[in-house]
N, CA, C, O and the ligand as a Tripos MOL2 file, in Angstrom:
@<TRIPOS>MOLECULE
protein
  301   299    76     0     0
PROTEIN
NO_CHARGES

@<TRIPOS>ATOM
      1 N          69.4600  145.1250   57.8280 N.3       1 MET1
      2 CA         70.1070  146.3990   57.5250 C.3       1 MET1
      3 C          71.2650  146.6090   58.4920 C.2       1 MET1
      4 O          71.1620  146.2870   59.6750 O.2       1 MET1
      5 N          72.3340  147.1350   57.9970 N.am      2 THR2
      6 CA         73.4610  147.4820   58.8590 C.3       2 THR2
      7 C          73.3600  148.9580   59.2400 C.2       2 THR2
      8 O          72.8130  149.7620   58.4850 O.2       2 THR2
      9 N          73.8850  149.3070   60.4030 N.am      3 TYR3
     10 CA         73.8060  150.6770   60.9040 C.3       3 TYR3
     11 C          75.1710  151.1430   61.3790 C.2       3 TYR3
     12 O          76.0200  150.3450   61.7760 O.2       3 TYR3
     13 N          75.3580  152.4260   61.3290 N.am      4 TYR4
     14 CA         76.5230  152.9990   61.9890 C.3       4 TYR4
     15 C          76.1760  154.4060   62.4230 C.2       4 TYR4
     16 O          75.2310  155.0030   61.9070 O.2       4 TYR4
     17 N          76.9280  154.9390   63.3620 N.am      5 LYS5
     18 CA         76.6820  156.2990   63.8480 C.3       5 LYS5
     19 C          77.7260  157.2840   63.3270 C.2       5 LYS5
     20 O          77.3960  158.3890   62.8980 O.2       5 LYS5
     21 N          78.9810  156.8680   63.3710 N.am      6 TYR6
     22 CA         80.0470  157.8050   63.0490 C.3       6 TYR6
     23 C          80.7160  157.4380   61.7240 C.2       6 TYR6
     24 O          81.4520  156.4530   61.6520 O.2       6 TYR6
     25 N          80.4640  158.2190   60.6860 N.am      7 PRO7
     26 CA         81.0410  157.9140   59.3710 C.3       7 PRO7
     27 C          82.5660  157.8710   59.3800 C.2       7 PRO7
     28 O          83.1760  157.2160   58.5340 O.2       7 PRO7
     29 N          83.1800  158.5650   60.3330 N.am      8 LYS8
     30 CA         84.6470  158.6130   60.3480 C.3       8 LYS8
     31 C          85.2670  157.2370   60.5410 C.2       8 LYS8
     32 O          86.4520  157.0480   60.2660 O.2       8 LYS8
     33 N          84.4840  156.2780   61.0090 N.am      9 PHE9
     34 CA         85.0110  154.9320   61.2210 C.3       9 PHE9
     35 C          84.8410  154.0440   59.9960 C.2       9 PHE9
     36 O          85.2170  152.8720   60.0230 O.2       9 PHE9
     37 N          84.2700  154.6000   58.9060 N.am     10 PHE10
     38 CA         84.0190  153.8070   57.7000 C.3      10 PHE10
     39 C          84.7140  154.4240   56.5030 C.2      10 PHE10
     40 O          84.8920  155.6400   56.4250 O.2      10 PHE10
     41 N          85.1000  153.5750   55.5800 N.am     11 GLN11
     42 CA         85.7300  154.0310   54.3510 C.3      11 GLN11
     43 C          85.0750  153.3120   53.1830 C.2      11 GLN11
     44 O          84.9710  152.0860   53.1890 O.2      11 GLN11
     45 N          84.6330  154.0640   52.1820 N.am     12 GLN12
     46 CA         84.0180  153.4740   51.0100 C.3      12 GLN12
     47 C          85.0860  152.6970   50.2510 C.2      12 GLN12
     48 O          86.2450  153.1080   50.1920 O.2      12 GLN12
     49 N          84.6820  151.5700   49.6730 N.am     13 SER13
     50 CA         85.6320  150.7150   48.9630 C.3      13 SER13
     51 C          85.0320  150.2210   47.6640 C.2      13 SER13
     52 O          83.8420  149.9140   47.5970 O.2      13 SER13
     53 N          85.8520  150.1440   46.6370 N.am     14 ASP14
     54 CA         85.4310  149.5750   45.3560 C.3      14 ASP14
     55 C          85.9090  148.1310   45.1950 C.2      14 ASP14
     56 O          85.9130  147.5980   44.0860 O.2      14 ASP14
     57 N          86.3030  147.5100   46.2810 N.am     15 SER15
     58 CA         86.8470  146.1530   46.2210 C.3      15 SER15
     59 C          85.8630  145.1750   45.5860 C.2      15 SER15
     60 O          84.6550  145.2440   45.8110 O.2      15 SER15
     61 N          86.4110  144.2640   44.7880 N.am     16 GLU16
     62 CA         85.5840  143.2140   44.1910 C.3      16 GLU16
     63 C          85.0230  142.2660   45.2350 C.2      16 GLU16
     64 O          84.1200  141.4810   44.9450 O.2      16 GLU16
     65 N          85.5510  142.3340   46.4430 N.am     17 ALA17
     66 CA         85.0380  141.4770   47.5190 C.3      17 ALA17
     67 C          83.5390  141.7010   47.7280 C.2      17 ALA17
     68 O          82.8310  140.7970   48.1730 O.2      17 ALA17
     69 N          83.0550  142.9030   47.4060 N.am     18 PHE18
     70 CA         81.6470  143.2210   47.6130 C.3      18 PHE18
     71 C          80.7730  142.7670   46.4420 C.2      18 PHE18
     72 O          79.5460  142.8340   46.5210 O.2      18 PHE18
     73 N          81.3970  142.3100   45.3650 N.am     19 ASP19
     74 CA         80.6600  141.8510   44.1790 C.3      19 ASP19
     75 C          80.6170  140.3340   44.0780 C.2      19 ASP19
     76 O          79.9840  139.7800   43.1800 O.2      19 ASP19
     77 N          81.2850  139.6780   44.9930 N.am     20 THR20
     78 CA         81.3940  138.2260   44.9580 C.3      20 THR20
     79 C          80.3360  137.6060   45.8620 C.2      20 THR20
     80 O          80.1760  138.0210   47.0100 O.2      20 THR20
     81 N          79.6110  136.6080   45.3440 N.am     21 LEU21
     82 CA         78.6410  135.8830   46.1600 C.3      21 LEU21
     83 C          79.2940  134.6130   46.6940 C.2      21 LEU21
     84 O          79.9620  133.8870   45.9580 O.2      21 LEU21
     85 N          79.0920  134.3570   47.9810 N.am     22 THR22
     86 CA         79.6830  133.1980   48.6370 C.3      22 THR22
     87 C          78.5810  132.2030   48.9780 C.2      22 THR22
     88 O          77.5380  132.5710   49.5200 O.2      22 THR22
     89 N          78.8260  130.9540   48.6540 N.am     23 ASN23
     90 CA         77.8200  129.9170   48.8920 C.3      23 ASN23
     91 C          77.7320  129.5470   50.3640 C.2      23 ASN23
     92 O          78.6970  129.7060   51.1120 O.2      23 ASN23
     93 N          76.5560  129.0460   50.7810 N.am     24 PRO24
     94 CA         76.4080  128.5340   52.1400 C.3      24 PRO24
     95 C          77.4280  127.4240   52.3930 C.2      24 PRO24
     96 O          77.6650  126.5780   51.5300 O.2      24 PRO24
     97 N          78.0200  127.4370   53.5680 N.am     25 GLY25
     98 CA         78.9580  126.3890   53.9370 C.3      25 GLY25
     99 C          80.3500  126.5460   53.3620 C.2      25 GLY25
    100 O          81.2430  125.7580   53.6730 O.2      25 GLY25
    101 N          80.5470  127.5590   52.5210 N.am     26 ALA26
    102 CA         81.8780  127.8060   51.9480 C.3      26 ALA26
    103 C          82.7640  128.5070   52.9790 C.2      26 ALA26
    104 O          82.2720  129.0780   53.9520 O.2      26 ALA26
    105 N          84.0690  128.4550   52.7500 N.am     27 VAL27
    106 CA         84.9950  129.1700   53.6230 C.3      27 VAL27
    107 C          84.7880  130.6740   53.4360 C.2      27 VAL27
    108 O          84.7410  131.1550   52.3040 O.2      27 VAL27
    109 N          84.6670  131.4040   54.5170 N.am     28 THR28
    110 CA         84.4400  132.8490   54.4690 C.3      28 THR28
    111 C          85.6800  133.5500   53.9050 C.2      28 THR28
    112 O          86.7630  133.4500   54.4810 O.2      28 THR28
    113 N          85.5240  134.2610   52.7750 N.am     29 PRO29
    114 CA         86.7010  134.8670   52.1390 C.3      29 PRO29
    115 C          87.2080  136.1270   52.8400 C.2      29 PRO29
    116 O          88.4040  136.4160   52.8030 O.2      29 PRO29
    117 N          86.2970  136.8870   53.4850 N.am     30 HIS30
    118 CA         86.6890  138.1340   54.1620 C.3      30 HIS30
    119 C          85.8520  138.2630   55.4330 C.2      30 HIS30
    120 O          84.6630  137.9430   55.4190 O.2      30 HIS30
    121 N          86.4380  138.7170   56.5080 N.am     31 SER31
    122 CA         85.6770  138.9580   57.7320 C.3      31 SER31
    123 C          84.7230  140.1200   57.5300 C.2      31 SER31
    124 O          85.0820  141.1200   56.9070 O.2      31 SER31
    125 N          83.5140  139.9960   58.0500 N.am     32 GLY32
    126 CA         82.5850  141.1090   57.9620 C.3      32 GLY32
    127 C          81.1430  140.6850   58.0850 C.2      32 GLY32
    128 O          80.8320  139.5840   58.5390 O.2      32 GLY32
    129 N          80.2560  141.5930   57.6670 N.am     33 ILE33
    130 CA         78.8210  141.3550   57.6920 C.3      33 ILE33
    131 C          78.3930  140.9490   56.2890 C.2      33 ILE33
    132 O          78.7190  141.6200   55.3110 O.2      33 ILE33
    133 N          77.6610  139.8460   56.2010 N.am     34 TYR34
    134 CA         77.1750  139.3200   54.9310 C.3      34 TYR34
    135 C          75.6570  139.4080   54.8940 C.2      34 TYR34
    136 O          74.9870  139.2540   55.9150 O.2      34 TYR34
    137 N          75.1250  139.6590   53.7000 N.am     35 ARG35
    138 CA         73.6890  139.7700   53.4890 C.3      35 ARG35
    139 C          73.2540  138.6890   52.5130 C.2      35 ARG35
    140 O          73.9020  138.4710   51.4890 O.2      35 ARG35
    141 N          72.1630  138.0170   52.8280 N.am     36 CYS36
    142 CA         71.6050  137.0060   51.9370 C.3      36 CYS36
    143 C          70.9350  137.6930   50.7530 C.2      36 CYS36
    144 O          70.0700  138.5500   50.9300 O.2      36 CYS36
    145 N          71.3450  137.3070   49.5360 N.am     37 GLU37
    146 CA         70.7850  137.9210   48.3330 C.3      37 GLU37
    147 C          69.3050  137.6040   48.1670 C.2      37 GLU37
    148 O          68.5740  138.3660   47.5340 O.2      37 GLU37
    149 N          68.8590  136.4860   48.7320 N.am     38 GLY38
    150 CA         67.4700  136.0830   48.5550 C.3      38 GLY38
    151 C          66.4870  136.8300   49.4350 C.2      38 GLY38
    152 O          65.3950  137.1790   48.9870 O.2      38 GLY38
    153 N          66.8620  137.0830   50.6940 N.am     39 CYS39
    154 CA         65.8940  137.6260   51.6530 C.3      39 CYS39
    155 C          66.3970  138.8110   52.4580 C.2      39 CYS39
    156 O          65.6160  139.4410   53.1700 O.2      39 CYS39
    157 N          67.6910  139.1310   52.3650 N.am     40 GLY40
    158 CA         68.1960  140.3010   53.0760 C.3      40 GLY40
    159 C          68.6790  140.0350   54.4840 C.2      40 GLY40
    160 O          69.1750  140.9470   55.1460 O.2      40 GLY40
    161 N          68.5460  138.8000   54.9600 N.am     41 ARG41
    162 CA         69.0260  138.4880   56.3070 C.3      41 ARG41
    163 C          70.5440  138.6830   56.3650 C.2      41 ARG41
    164 O          71.2500  138.4230   55.3900 O.2      41 ARG41
    165 N          71.0260  139.1340   57.4970 N.am     42 GLU42
    166 CA         72.4540  139.4180   57.6280 C.3      42 GLU42
    167 C          73.0890  138.5720   58.7200 C.2      42 GLU42
    168 O          72.4560  138.2470   59.7250 O.2      42 GLU42
    169 N          74.3410  138.2250   58.5060 N.am     43 VAL43
    170 CA         75.1110  137.4670   59.4910 C.3      43 VAL43
    171 C          76.5230  138.0480   59.5490 C.2      43 VAL43
    172 O          76.9620  138.7480   58.6360 O.2      43 VAL43
    173 N          77.2180  137.7450   60.6310 N.am     44 VAL44
    174 CA         78.6280  138.0950   60.7640 C.3      44 VAL44
    175 C          79.4330  136.8230   60.5740 C.2      44 VAL44
    176 O          79.0940  135.7860   61.1430 O.2      44 VAL44
    177 N          80.4980  136.8890   59.7800 N.am     45 SER45
    178 CA         81.3560  135.7260   59.6210 C.3      45 SER45
    179 C          82.8120  136.1660   59.5590 C.2      45 SER45
    180 O          83.1330  137.2590   59.0920 O.2      45 SER45
    181 N          83.6680  135.3020   60.0340 N.am     46 THR46
    182 CA         85.0910  135.6050   60.1530 C.3      46 THR46
    183 C          85.8830  134.8550   59.0930 C.2      46 THR46
    184 O          85.6380  133.6740   58.8460 O.2      46 THR46
    185 N          86.8250  135.5340   58.4720 N.am     47 GLN47
    186 CA         87.6640  134.9370   57.4280 C.3      47 GLN47
    187 C          88.2540  133.6160   57.9140 C.2      47 GLN47
    188 O          88.7930  133.5130   59.0160 O.2      47 GLN47
    189 N          88.1280  132.6050   57.0420 N.am     48 GLY48
    190 CA         88.6670  131.2900   57.3590 C.3      48 GLY48
    191 C          87.6920  130.3870   58.0840 C.2      48 GLY48
    192 O          87.8960  129.1750   58.1420 O.2      48 GLY48
    193 N          86.6180  130.9680   58.6470 N.am     49 HIS49
    194 CA         85.5600  130.1540   59.2330 C.3      49 HIS49
    195 C          84.6130  129.7370   58.1050 C.2      49 HIS49
    196 O          84.9100  129.9800   56.9360 O.2      49 HIS49
    197 N          83.4980  129.1260   58.4330 N.am     50 VAL50
    198 CA         82.5660  128.6220   57.4340 C.3      50 VAL50
    199 C          81.2980  129.4710   57.4450 C.2      50 VAL50
    200 O          80.7670  129.8020   58.5050 O.2      50 VAL50
    201 N          80.8220  129.8150   56.2530 N.am     51 MET51
    202 CA         79.5730  130.5690   56.1330 C.3      51 MET51
    203 C          78.4010  129.7150   56.6280 C.2      51 MET51
    204 O          78.4700  128.4870   56.5780 O.2      51 MET51
    205 N          77.3170  130.3600   57.1100 N.am     52 PRO52
    206 CA         76.1470  129.5810   57.5380 C.3      52 PRO52
    207 C          75.6400  128.6750   56.4050 C.2      52 PRO52
    208 O          75.7070  129.0510   55.2340 O.2      52 PRO52
    209 N          75.1370  127.4890   56.7510 N.am     53 PRO53
    210 CA         74.7430  126.5060   55.7420 C.3      53 PRO53
    211 C          73.4110  126.8430   55.0620 C.2      53 PRO53
    212 O          72.7100  127.7760   55.4540 O.2      53 PRO53
    213 N          73.0890  126.0610   54.0400 N.am     54 GLN54
    214 CA         71.8600  126.2860   53.2820 C.3      54 GLN54
    215 C          70.6120  126.2090   54.1720 C.2      54 GLN54
    216 O          69.6110  126.8670   53.8900 O.2      54 GLN54
    217 N          70.6680  125.4100   55.2410 N.am     55 ASN55
    218 CA         69.4890  125.2970   56.1180 C.3      55 ASN55
    219 C          69.5200  126.3250   57.2550 C.2      55 ASN55
    220 O          68.7860  126.1880   58.2340 O.2      55 ASN55
    221 N          70.3620  127.3450   57.1280 N.am     56 HIS56
    222 CA         70.4520  128.4020   58.1440 C.3      56 HIS56
    223 C          69.0990  129.0890   58.3350 C.2      56 HIS56
    224 O          68.7040  129.3870   59.4620 O.2      56 HIS56
    225 N          68.3980  129.3370   57.2400 N.am     57 HIS57
    226 CA         67.0420  129.8920   57.3050 C.3      57 HIS57
    227 C          66.2980  129.4600   56.0490 C.2      57 HIS57
    228 O          66.9140  129.0420   55.0690 O.2      57 HIS57
    229 N          64.9830  129.5610   56.0800 N.am     58 GLN58
    230 CA         64.1610  129.0480   55.0000 C.3      58 GLN58
    231 C          63.8280  130.1470   53.9930 C.2      58 GLN58
    232 O          63.5850  131.2980   54.3540 O.2      58 GLN58
    233 N          63.8250  129.7560   52.7270 N.am     59 HIS59
    234 CA         63.4350  130.6490   51.6460 C.3      59 HIS59
    235 C          62.1880  130.1360   50.9580 C.2      59 HIS59
    236 O          61.9190  128.9340   50.9370 O.2      59 HIS59
    237 N          61.4270  131.0660   50.3930 N.am     60 SER60
    238 CA         60.3860  130.6560   49.4650 C.3      60 SER60
    239 C          61.0610  130.2340   48.1570 C.2      60 SER60
    240 O          62.2420  130.5050   47.9450 O.2      60 SER60
    241 N          60.3120  129.5790   47.2990 N.am     61 TYR61
    242 CA         60.8770  129.1380   46.0240 C.3      61 TYR61
    243 C          61.4570  130.3200   45.2440 C.2      61 TYR61
    244 O          62.5460  130.2290   44.6760 O.2      61 TYR61
    245 N          60.7100  131.4360   45.2260 N.am     62 SER62
    246 CA         61.1470  132.5920   44.4260 C.3      62 SER62
    247 C          62.4020  133.2570   44.9850 C.2      62 SER62
    248 O          63.0930  133.9730   44.2610 O.2      62 SER62
    249 N          62.7040  133.0310   46.2560 N.am     63 GLN63
    250 CA         63.9170  133.6210   46.8400 C.3      63 GLN63
    251 C          65.1740  132.8370   46.4610 C.2      63 GLN63
    252 O          66.2870  133.3420   46.6060 O.2      63 GLN63
    253 N          65.0040  131.6280   45.9850 N.am     64 GLY64
    254 CA         66.1400  130.8370   45.5300 C.3      64 GLY64
    255 C          67.0070  130.3600   46.6770 C.2      64 GLY64
    256 O          66.5860  130.3440   47.8340 O.2      64 GLY64
    257 N          68.2310  129.9710   46.3330 N.am     65 ASN65
    258 CA         69.1710  129.4910   47.3410 C.3      65 ASN65
    259 C          69.7780  130.6620   48.1080 C.2      65 ASN65
    260 O          69.7900  131.7990   47.6370 O.2      65 ASN65
    261 N          70.2770  130.3560   49.2920 N.am     66 ILE66
    262 CA         71.0390  131.3490   50.0500 C.3      66 ILE66
    263 C          72.3310  131.6500   49.3040 C.2      66 ILE66
    264 O          73.0540  130.7330   48.9140 O.2      66 ILE66
    265 N          72.6190  132.9180   49.1080 N.am     67 ARG67
    266 CA         73.8840  133.3780   48.5340 C.3      67 ARG67
    267 C          74.3170  134.5660   49.3630 C.2      67 ARG67
    268 O          73.5590  135.5240   49.5150 O.2      67 ARG67
    269 N          75.5060  134.5230   49.8940 N.am     68 TRP68
    270 CA         75.9680  135.5700   50.8250 C.3      68 TRP68
    271 C          76.8090  136.6100   50.1050 C.2      68 TRP68
    272 O          77.7350  136.2740   49.3660 O.2      68 TRP68
    273 N          76.4780  137.8730   50.3270 N.am     69 ARG69
    274 CA         77.2440  138.9900   49.7650 C.3      69 ARG69
    275 C          77.8260  139.8250   50.9110 C.2      69 ARG69
    276 O          77.1160  140.1930   51.8470 O.2      69 ARG69
    277 N          79.1050  140.1120   50.8250 N.am     70 LEU70
    278 CA         79.7500  140.9730   51.8180 C.3      70 LEU70
    279 C          79.1790  142.3860   51.7130 C.2      70 LEU70
    280 O          79.1860  142.9700   50.6290 O.2      70 LEU70
    281 N          78.6830  142.9490   52.8240 N.am     71 VAL71
    282 CA         78.1790  144.3250   52.8020 C.3      71 VAL71
    283 C          79.0370  145.2670   53.6410 C.2      71 VAL71
    284 O          79.1220  146.4580   53.3420 O.2      71 VAL71
    285 N          79.6750  144.7420   54.6890 N.am     72 VAL72
    286 CA         80.6050  145.5370   55.4920 C.3      72 VAL72
    287 C          81.7980  144.6430   55.8030 C.2      72 VAL72
    288 O          81.6470  143.5870   56.4180 O.2      72 VAL72
    289 N          82.9550  145.0590   55.3860 N.am     73 GLY73
    290 CA         84.1500  144.2530   55.6430 C.3      73 GLY73
    291 C          85.0970  144.9510   56.6010 C.2      73 GLY73
    292 O          84.9930  146.1540   56.8410 O.2      73 GLY73
    293 N          86.0130  144.1810   57.1360 N.am     74 HIS74
    294 CA         87.1130  144.7920   57.8870 C.3      74 HIS74
    295 C          88.3350  143.9030   57.7380 C.2      74 HIS74
    296 O          88.2370  142.7260   57.3900 O.2      74 HIS74
    297 N          89.4840  144.4960   58.0110 N.am     75 ASN75
    298 CA         90.7020  143.7070   57.9380 C.3      75 ASN75
    299 C          91.6320  144.0880   59.0710 C.2      75 ASN75
    300 O          92.7230  143.5310   59.1870 O.2      75 ASN75
    301 ZN         67.9690  134.3910   52.8920 Zn       76 ZN76
@<TRIPOS>BOND
     1     1     2 1
     2     2     3 1
     3     3     4 2
     4     3     5 am
     5     5     6 1
     6     6     7 1
     7     7     8 2
     8     7     9 am
     9     9    10 1
    10    10    11 1
    11    11    12 2
    12    11    13 am
    13    13    14 1
    14    14    15 1
    15    15    16 2
    16    15    17 am
    17    17    18 1
    18    18    19 1
    19    19    20 2
    20    19    21 am
    21    21    22 1
    22    22    23 1
    23    23    24 2
    24    23    25 am
    25    25    26 1
    26    26    27 1
    27    27    28 2
    28    27    29 am
    29    29    30 1
    30    30    31 1
    31    31    32 2
    32    31    33 am
    33    33    34 1
    34    34    35 1
    35    35    36 2
    36    35    37 am
    37    37    38 1
    38    38    39 1
    39    39    40 2
    40    39    41 am
    41    41    42 1
    42    42    43 1
    43    43    44 2
    44    43    45 am
    45    45    46 1
    46    46    47 1
    47    47    48 2
    48    47    49 am
    49    49    50 1
    50    50    51 1
    51    51    52 2
    52    51    53 am
    53    53    54 1
    54    54    55 1
    55    55    56 2
    56    55    57 am
    57    57    58 1
    58    58    59 1
    59    59    60 2
    60    59    61 am
    61    61    62 1
    62    62    63 1
    63    63    64 2
    64    63    65 am
    65    65    66 1
    66    66    67 1
    67    67    68 2
    68    67    69 am
    69    69    70 1
    70    70    71 1
    71    71    72 2
    72    71    73 am
    73    73    74 1
    74    74    75 1
    75    75    76 2
    76    75    77 am
    77    77    78 1
    78    78    79 1
    79    79    80 2
    80    79    81 am
    81    81    82 1
    82    82    83 1
    83    83    84 2
    84    83    85 am
    85    85    86 1
    86    86    87 1
    87    87    88 2
    88    87    89 am
    89    89    90 1
    90    90    91 1
    91    91    92 2
    92    91    93 am
    93    93    94 1
    94    94    95 1
    95    95    96 2
    96    95    97 am
    97    97    98 1
    98    98    99 1
    99    99   100 2
   100    99   101 am
   101   101   102 1
   102   102   103 1
   103   103   104 2
   104   103   105 am
   105   105   106 1
   106   106   107 1
   107   107   108 2
   108   107   109 am
   109   109   110 1
   110   110   111 1
   111   111   112 2
   112   111   113 am
   113   113   114 1
   114   114   115 1
   115   115   116 2
   116   115   117 am
   117   117   118 1
   118   118   119 1
   119   119   120 2
   120   119   121 am
   121   121   122 1
   122   122   123 1
   123   123   124 2
   124   123   125 am
   125   125   126 1
   126   126   127 1
   127   127   128 2
   128   127   129 am
   129   129   130 1
   130   130   131 1
   131   131   132 2
   132   131   133 am
   133   133   134 1
   134   134   135 1
   135   135   136 2
   136   135   137 am
   137   137   138 1
   138   138   139 1
   139   139   140 2
   140   139   141 am
   141   141   142 1
   142   142   143 1
   143   143   144 2
   144   143   145 am
   145   145   146 1
   146   146   147 1
   147   147   148 2
   148   147   149 am
   149   149   150 1
   150   150   151 1
   151   151   152 2
   152   151   153 am
   153   153   154 1
   154   154   155 1
   155   155   156 2
   156   155   157 am
   157   157   158 1
   158   158   159 1
   159   159   160 2
   160   159   161 am
   161   161   162 1
   162   162   163 1
   163   163   164 2
   164   163   165 am
   165   165   166 1
   166   166   167 1
   167   167   168 2
   168   167   169 am
   169   169   170 1
   170   170   171 1
   171   171   172 2
   172   171   173 am
   173   173   174 1
   174   174   175 1
   175   175   176 2
   176   175   177 am
   177   177   178 1
   178   178   179 1
   179   179   180 2
   180   179   181 am
   181   181   182 1
   182   182   183 1
   183   183   184 2
   184   183   185 am
   185   185   186 1
   186   186   187 1
   187   187   188 2
   188   187   189 am
   189   189   190 1
   190   190   191 1
   191   191   192 2
   192   191   193 am
   193   193   194 1
   194   194   195 1
   195   195   196 2
   196   195   197 am
   197   197   198 1
   198   198   199 1
   199   199   200 2
   200   199   201 am
   201   201   202 1
   202   202   203 1
   203   203   204 2
   204   203   205 am
   205   205   206 1
   206   206   207 1
   207   207   208 2
   208   207   209 am
   209   209   210 1
   210   210   211 1
   211   211   212 2
   212   211   213 am
   213   213   214 1
   214   214   215 1
   215   215   216 2
   216   215   217 am
   217   217   218 1
   218   218   219 1
   219   219   220 2
   220   219   221 am
   221   221   222 1
   222   222   223 1
   223   223   224 2
   224   223   225 am
   225   225   226 1
   226   226   227 1
   227   227   228 2
   228   227   229 am
   229   229   230 1
   230   230   231 1
   231   231   232 2
   232   231   233 am
   233   233   234 1
   234   234   235 1
   235   235   236 2
   236   235   237 am
   237   237   238 1
   238   238   239 1
   239   239   240 2
   240   239   241 am
   241   241   242 1
   242   242   243 1
   243   243   244 2
   244   243   245 am
   245   245   246 1
   246   246   247 1
   247   247   248 2
   248   247   249 am
   249   249   250 1
   250   250   251 1
   251   251   252 2
   252   251   253 am
   253   253   254 1
   254   254   255 1
   255   255   256 2
   256   255   257 am
   257   257   258 1
   258   258   259 1
   259   259   260 2
   260   259   261 am
   261   261   262 1
   262   262   263 1
   263   263   264 2
   264   263   265 am
   265   265   266 1
   266   266   267 1
   267   267   268 2
   268   267   269 am
   269   269   270 1
   270   270   271 1
   271   271   272 2
   272   271   273 am
   273   273   274 1
   274   274   275 1
   275   275   276 2
   276   275   277 am
   277   277   278 1
   278   278   279 1
   279   279   280 2
   280   279   281 am
   281   281   282 1
   282   282   283 1
   283   283   284 2
   284   283   285 am
   285   285   286 1
   286   286   287 1
   287   287   288 2
   288   287   289 am
   289   289   290 1
   290   290   291 1
   291   291   292 2
   292   291   293 am
   293   293   294 1
   294   294   295 1
   295   295   296 2
   296   295   297 am
   297   297   298 1
   298   298   299 1
   299   299   300 2
@<TRIPOS>SUBSTRUCTURE
     1 MET1         2 RESIDUE 1 A MET
     2 THR2         6 RESIDUE 1 A THR
     3 TYR3        10 RESIDUE 1 A TYR
     4 TYR4        14 RESIDUE 1 A TYR
     5 LYS5        18 RESIDUE 1 A LYS
     6 TYR6        22 RESIDUE 1 A TYR
     7 PRO7        26 RESIDUE 1 A PRO
     8 LYS8        30 RESIDUE 1 A LYS
     9 PHE9        34 RESIDUE 1 A PHE
    10 PHE10       38 RESIDUE 1 A PHE
    11 GLN11       42 RESIDUE 1 A GLN
    12 GLN12       46 RESIDUE 1 A GLN
    13 SER13       50 RESIDUE 1 A SER
    14 ASP14       54 RESIDUE 1 A ASP
    15 SER15       58 RESIDUE 1 A SER
    16 GLU16       62 RESIDUE 1 A GLU
    17 ALA17       66 RESIDUE 1 A ALA
    18 PHE18       70 RESIDUE 1 A PHE
    19 ASP19       74 RESIDUE 1 A ASP
    20 THR20       78 RESIDUE 1 A THR
    21 LEU21       82 RESIDUE 1 A LEU
    22 THR22       86 RESIDUE 1 A THR
    23 ASN23       90 RESIDUE 1 A ASN
    24 PRO24       94 RESIDUE 1 A PRO
    25 GLY25       98 RESIDUE 1 A GLY
    26 ALA26      102 RESIDUE 1 A ALA
    27 VAL27      106 RESIDUE 1 A VAL
    28 THR28      110 RESIDUE 1 A THR
    29 PRO29      114 RESIDUE 1 A PRO
    30 HIS30      118 RESIDUE 1 A HIS
    31 SER31      122 RESIDUE 1 A SER
    32 GLY32      126 RESIDUE 1 A GLY
    33 ILE33      130 RESIDUE 1 A ILE
    34 TYR34      134 RESIDUE 1 A TYR
    35 ARG35      138 RESIDUE 1 A ARG
    36 CYS36      142 RESIDUE 1 A CYS
    37 GLU37      146 RESIDUE 1 A GLU
    38 GLY38      150 RESIDUE 1 A GLY
    39 CYS39      154 RESIDUE 1 A CYS
    40 GLY40      158 RESIDUE 1 A GLY
    41 ARG41      162 RESIDUE 1 A ARG
    42 GLU42      166 RESIDUE 1 A GLU
    43 VAL43      170 RESIDUE 1 A VAL
    44 VAL44      174 RESIDUE 1 A VAL
    45 SER45      178 RESIDUE 1 A SER
    46 THR46      182 RESIDUE 1 A THR
    47 GLN47      186 RESIDUE 1 A GLN
    48 GLY48      190 RESIDUE 1 A GLY
    49 HIS49      194 RESIDUE 1 A HIS
    50 VAL50      198 RESIDUE 1 A VAL
    51 MET51      202 RESIDUE 1 A MET
    52 PRO52      206 RESIDUE 1 A PRO
    53 PRO53      210 RESIDUE 1 A PRO
    54 GLN54      214 RESIDUE 1 A GLN
    55 ASN55      218 RESIDUE 1 A ASN
    56 HIS56      222 RESIDUE 1 A HIS
    57 HIS57      226 RESIDUE 1 A HIS
    58 GLN58      230 RESIDUE 1 A GLN
    59 HIS59      234 RESIDUE 1 A HIS
    60 SER60      238 RESIDUE 1 A SER
    61 TYR61      242 RESIDUE 1 A TYR
    62 SER62      246 RESIDUE 1 A SER
    63 GLN63      250 RESIDUE 1 A GLN
    64 GLY64      254 RESIDUE 1 A GLY
    65 ASN65      258 RESIDUE 1 A ASN
    66 ILE66      262 RESIDUE 1 A ILE
    67 ARG67      266 RESIDUE 1 A ARG
    68 TRP68      270 RESIDUE 1 A TRP
    69 ARG69      274 RESIDUE 1 A ARG
    70 LEU70      278 RESIDUE 1 A LEU
    71 VAL71      282 RESIDUE 1 A VAL
    72 VAL72      286 RESIDUE 1 A VAL
    73 GLY73      290 RESIDUE 1 A GLY
    74 HIS74      294 RESIDUE 1 A HIS
    75 ASN75      298 RESIDUE 1 A ASN
    76 ZN76       301 GROUP 0 **** ****
């Protein structure tokens, strides 16, 4: 889960960046906090760097592959 204290530092966005799933090991499309769709684990990644790989953490069969979704972005 992500947390913040002061809402004034955040702005709601309808950007499609939050609807796109990024594969493990892919180039990070936007800097920010990413959440794994399978298990909810979160990581920070920087645009142009590489997303954590498929073996970053283990999933049960029902959780499927790691897929990263941007939950908090910045630019
Ligand atoms: Zn996961």
